[in-house]
C-alpha positions as CSV (number, residue, x, y, z in Angstrom):
1,M,171.1,129.2,41.3
2,N,171.6,132.5,43.1
3,K,169.0,134.2,41.0
4,L,166.6,131.3,41.6
5,N,167.1,131.6,45.3
6,G,166.5,135.3,45.1
7,F,163.3,134.8,43.1
8,L,162.1,132.3,45.7
9,Y,163.0,134.6,48.6
10,G,161.1,137.4,46.9
11,L,158.0,135.3,46.5
12,L,158.3,134.1,50.1
13,S,158.6,137.7,51.4
14,S,155.5,139.0,49.5
15,A,153.4,135.9,49.9
16,S,154.1,135.7,53.7
17,F,153.2,139.4,54.2
18,G,150.0,138.7,52.4
19,L,149.1,136.2,55.1
20,I,148.5,139.0,57.7
21,P,144.7,138.6,57.5
22,M,145.0,134.8,58.2
23,F,146.2,135.5,61.7
24,T,144.7,138.9,62.4
25,I,141.0,138.3,61.6
26,P,140.6,135.2,63.8
27,A,142.0,137.2,66.7
28,M,139.5,140.0,66.0
29,Q,136.7,137.5,65.8
30,Q,137.7,136.5,69.4
31,G,136.9,140.1,70.5
32,M,140.5,141.5,70.4
33,Q,140.9,145.1,69.3
34,F,143.4,145.8,66.6
35,E,145.5,148.0,68.9
36,S,146.2,145.1,71.3
37,I,146.8,142.7,68.4
38,L,149.4,145.1,67.0
39,L,151.0,145.4,70.4
40,Y,151.5,141.6,70.7
41,R,152.6,141.4,67.0
42,F,155.3,144.1,67.5
43,A,156.4,142.8,70.9
44,F,156.7,139.1,69.8
45,A,158.5,140.3,66.6
46,T,161.0,142.4,68.6
47,L,161.8,139.3,70.8
48,A,162.3,137.1,67.7
49,L,164.5,139.7,65.9
50,G,166.5,140.2,69.1
51,V,167.2,136.5,69.3
52,I,168.2,136.4,65.6
53,L,170.6,139.3,66.2
54,L,172.2,137.4,69.1
55,I,172.6,134.2,67.1
56,D,174.0,136.1,64.2
57,G,176.5,137.8,66.5
58,Q,175.5,141.3,65.5
59,S,175.8,144.3,67.8
60,F,172.8,146.0,69.3
61,R,174.8,149.3,69.7
62,I,173.4,152.4,68.1
63,N,174.3,156.1,68.3
64,R,172.2,158.3,70.5
65,R,171.8,160.7,67.6
66,D,170.0,157.9,65.7
67,I,167.2,157.5,68.3
68,P,165.0,160.4,67.0
69,S,165.3,159.0,63.4
70,L,164.4,155.5,64.6
71,L,161.4,156.9,66.6
72,L,160.2,158.6,63.4
73,L,160.6,155.5,61.4
74,A,158.8,153.5,64.1
75,F,156.0,156.1,64.1
76,F,155.4,155.8,60.3
77,Y,155.6,152.0,60.3
78,L,153.1,151.9,63.2
79,I,150.8,154.4,61.5
80,S,150.8,152.1,58.4
81,A,150.0,149.0,60.5
82,V,147.3,150.6,62.6
83,F,145.4,152.0,59.6
84,L,145.7,148.6,57.7
85,F,144.3,146.7,60.7
86,W,141.6,149.3,61.2
87,G,140.7,149.0,57.5
88,Y,139.8,145.3,58.0
89,K,136.7,146.5,59.9
90,F,135.5,148.4,56.8
91,M,136.2,146.0,53.9
92,A,137.4,142.6,52.9
93,S,140.9,142.0,53.9
94,G,142.1,141.2,50.4
95,I,140.8,144.6,49.1
96,A,142.4,146.4,52.1
97,T,145.8,144.7,51.4
98,T,145.5,145.7,47.7
99,L,144.8,149.3,48.6
100,H,147.8,149.2,51.0
101,F,149.9,148.0,48.0
102,M,149.4,151.5,46.6
103,Y,152.5,152.6,48.6
104,P,155.0,152.5,45.7
105,V,152.7,154.9,43.8
106,L,152.4,157.2,46.8
107,T,156.2,157.0,47.4
108,T,156.7,158.1,43.8
109,L,154.3,161.0,44.2
110,I,156.1,162.2,47.4
111,M,159.5,162.0,45.7
112,M,158.3,164.0,42.7
113,L,156.5,166.6,44.8
114,F,159.0,167.2,47.6
115,F,162.4,165.8,46.4
116,R,162.3,166.9,42.8
117,E,162.6,163.3,41.5
118,K,162.3,163.1,37.7
119,K,158.8,163.2,36.2
120,S,157.9,161.0,33.3
121,I,154.8,160.1,31.2
122,W,155.1,156.5,32.5
123,R,154.7,157.6,36.1
124,F,151.7,159.8,35.4
125,M,150.1,156.9,33.5
126,A,150.8,154.6,36.5
127,I,149.2,157.1,38.9
128,A,146.2,157.3,36.6
129,L,145.9,153.5,36.5
130,A,146.1,153.4,40.3
131,V,143.4,156.0,40.7
132,A,141.2,154.0,38.3
133,G,141.9,150.8,40.3
134,V,140.8,152.5,43.5
135,F,137.6,153.6,41.8
136,F,136.8,150.1,40.7
137,L,137.6,148.7,44.1
138,S,135.2,151.3,45.6
139,Q,132.4,149.8,43.6
140,G,132.8,147.0,46.0
141,D,131.2,143.7,46.5
142,D,127.6,144.6,45.6
143,S,126.7,144.8,49.2
144,G,127.8,148.4,49.7
145,S,130.1,147.4,52.5
146,I,133.1,149.3,51.0
147,T,132.8,153.0,52.0
148,F,134.8,156.1,51.3
149,T,135.8,156.1,55.0
150,G,137.2,152.6,54.7
151,I,139.1,153.5,51.5
152,F,140.5,156.7,53.1
153,I,141.7,154.8,56.2
154,V,143.5,152.1,54.2
155,L,145.1,154.7,51.9
156,L,146.5,156.3,55.0
157,S,148.1,153.0,55.7
158,A,149.7,153.1,52.3
159,L,150.8,156.7,52.9
160,G,152.3,155.7,56.3
161,Y,154.5,153.0,54.6
162,A,155.4,155.3,51.8
163,L,156.6,157.9,54.3
164,Y,158.5,155.1,56.1
165,L,160.3,154.2,52.9
166,V,161.1,157.8,52.0
167,T,162.4,158.5,55.4
168,V,164.7,155.4,55.3
169,S,166.1,156.6,52.0
170,Q,166.7,160.2,53.1
171,L,168.1,159.8,56.6
172,K,171.6,158.6,57.6
173,V,170.0,155.9,59.8
174,G,168.9,154.2,56.6
175,Q,172.5,153.0,56.2
176,M,172.2,150.9,59.4
177,K,172.2,147.1,58.8
178,G,168.8,145.9,57.8
179,L,168.2,143.4,60.6
180,R,169.3,145.9,63.3
181,L,167.2,148.7,61.8
182,T,164.1,146.5,61.7
183,F,164.7,145.4,65.3
184,Y,164.8,149.0,66.6
185,V,161.8,150.0,64.4
186,F,159.7,147.3,66.1
187,L,161.2,147.9,69.5
188,F,160.3,151.6,69.4
189,G,157.0,150.8,67.7
190,T,156.2,148.5,70.7
191,L,157.0,151.3,73.1
192,L,154.9,153.8,71.2
193,L,152.0,151.4,71.1
194,F,152.3,150.6,74.8
195,I,152.2,154.3,75.7
196,G,149.3,155.0,73.3
197,I,147.2,152.2,74.5
198,G,148.0,152.9,78.2
199,T,146.8,156.5,77.8
200,T,143.6,155.7,75.9
201,G,142.5,152.3,77.1
202,H,143.9,149.0,78.3
203,I,145.9,146.1,76.9
204,Q,143.6,143.2,76.3
205,P,144.8,139.8,77.6
206,I,145.1,137.0,75.1
207,P,141.8,135.1,75.4
208,N,143.0,131.5,74.6
209,L,145.8,129.4,73.4
210,H,144.5,129.4,69.8
211,T,144.6,133.1,69.7
212,A,148.0,133.1,71.3
213,G,149.2,130.9,68.5
214,N,147.8,133.2,65.8
215,L,149.5,136.2,67.4
216,V,152.9,134.4,67.5
217,M,152.4,133.4,63.9
218,L,151.5,137.0,63.0
219,A,154.7,138.1,64.5
220,I,156.8,135.4,62.9
221,I,155.5,134.7,59.4
222,P,154.3,138.0,57.9
223,T,156.7,140.1,60.0
224,V,160.0,138.4,60.8
225,I,160.2,135.9,58.0
226,S,158.9,138.4,55.4
227,N,161.5,141.0,56.4
228,L,164.4,138.5,56.4
229,A,163.4,137.0,53.1
230,L,163.1,140.5,51.6
231,V,166.7,141.3,52.6
232,R,167.9,138.0,51.1
233,A,165.9,138.7,47.9
234,V,167.4,142.2,47.4
235,K,170.9,140.8,47.8
236,C,170.3,138.1,45.2
237,I,168.2,139.7,42.5
238,G,168.2,143.4,43.4
239,S,165.5,145.7,44.6
240,T,163.6,146.2,41.3
241,L,162.7,142.5,40.6
242,T,162.1,142.0,44.4
243,S,159.6,144.9,44.3
244,V,157.8,143.4,41.2
245,L,157.5,140.1,43.0
246,G,155.7,142.1,45.8
247,A,152.6,141.7,43.7
248,M,152.1,138.4,45.4
249,E,151.2,140.3,48.5
250,P,147.7,141.4,47.5
251,V,147.1,138.2,45.5
252,T,147.8,136.1,48.6
253,A,145.6,138.2,50.8
254,V,142.7,138.1,48.3
255,C,143.0,134.3,48.1
256,V,143.1,134.0,51.9
257,G,140.0,136.2,52.2
258,I,138.1,134.2,49.6
259,F,138.9,130.7,50.7
260,M,139.3,131.2,54.5
261,F,136.8,133.9,55.3
262,G,134.3,133.7,52.4
263,E,134.9,137.2,51.2
264,P,133.1,138.2,48.0
265,F,135.0,138.6,44.7
266,T,133.3,140.6,41.9
267,N,134.4,141.7,38.4
268,S,134.8,145.2,39.7
269,V,137.1,144.1,42.5
270,G,139.1,141.9,40.2
271,L,139.6,144.8,37.7
272,G,140.6,147.1,40.5
273,I,143.2,144.7,41.8
274,I,144.7,144.2,38.3
275,L,144.9,148.0,37.6
276,I,146.7,148.7,41.0
277,I,149.2,145.8,40.5
278,T,149.8,147.0,36.9
279,A,150.3,150.6,38.2
280,V,152.8,149.5,40.8
281,T,154.7,147.3,38.3
282,V,155.0,150.2,35.9
283,I,156.2,152.5,38.7
284,I,158.9,150.0,39.6
285,L,160.1,149.1,36.1
286,K,160.1,152.6,34.7
287,R,162.2,154.2,37.5
């Protein structure tokens, strides 16, 4: 039963994260810029996580020496989110989410290049599969809407998340309890976004109640629920199987894109998605 629960938590975590486009794109269609959408997402998620910490009776206390590390983590997580949302302007949301799912491959590359992690033929094969997957995705949807610029932007999103994961694993702050760590990552992310938007533009007001609902759901379902389910899944079935179940993330996003927003789906896009998911699965299982 514990393994079954872990399996379900893993599916819930990845599938809920794949729902990001469901709540983001309608807000963009209402004229909201992705920077303001992200600010509301981070702020609402911080409030929700703070309430959960209080209910759970956990301490908010952190060491002052942890603040620079938490700011760095927040910066990498924020970079990942910014480039993913920006990528929605250049390509179908399902394709963007699949490219973002390259982060385990990039994490492996970083660990091999800079931290002398063991090299293997399996890892090089996985990287080759991932590159082939990006190539097929770049062939696009027959309309020419997928550009090199768009692919580069979304790959920066994957790189940002890869750097976030590497930093968590390498710094002492990574030993902090998961819920408290996530709370401070989103808190500092909110502050960084607020400062960034304040110096370059202005924070857009939420245009209507429907958009407000989407922003709250964006903060709760693919952010808070996804993170909490991830922690539960890892406890029940371990990080490897949980990571494999992460393949539901791009699958969910592709389905949302097709059925909700009428995004095109071609043989080239399908093959690209399969190759990237296969590459990530090989990376995880052949650690």
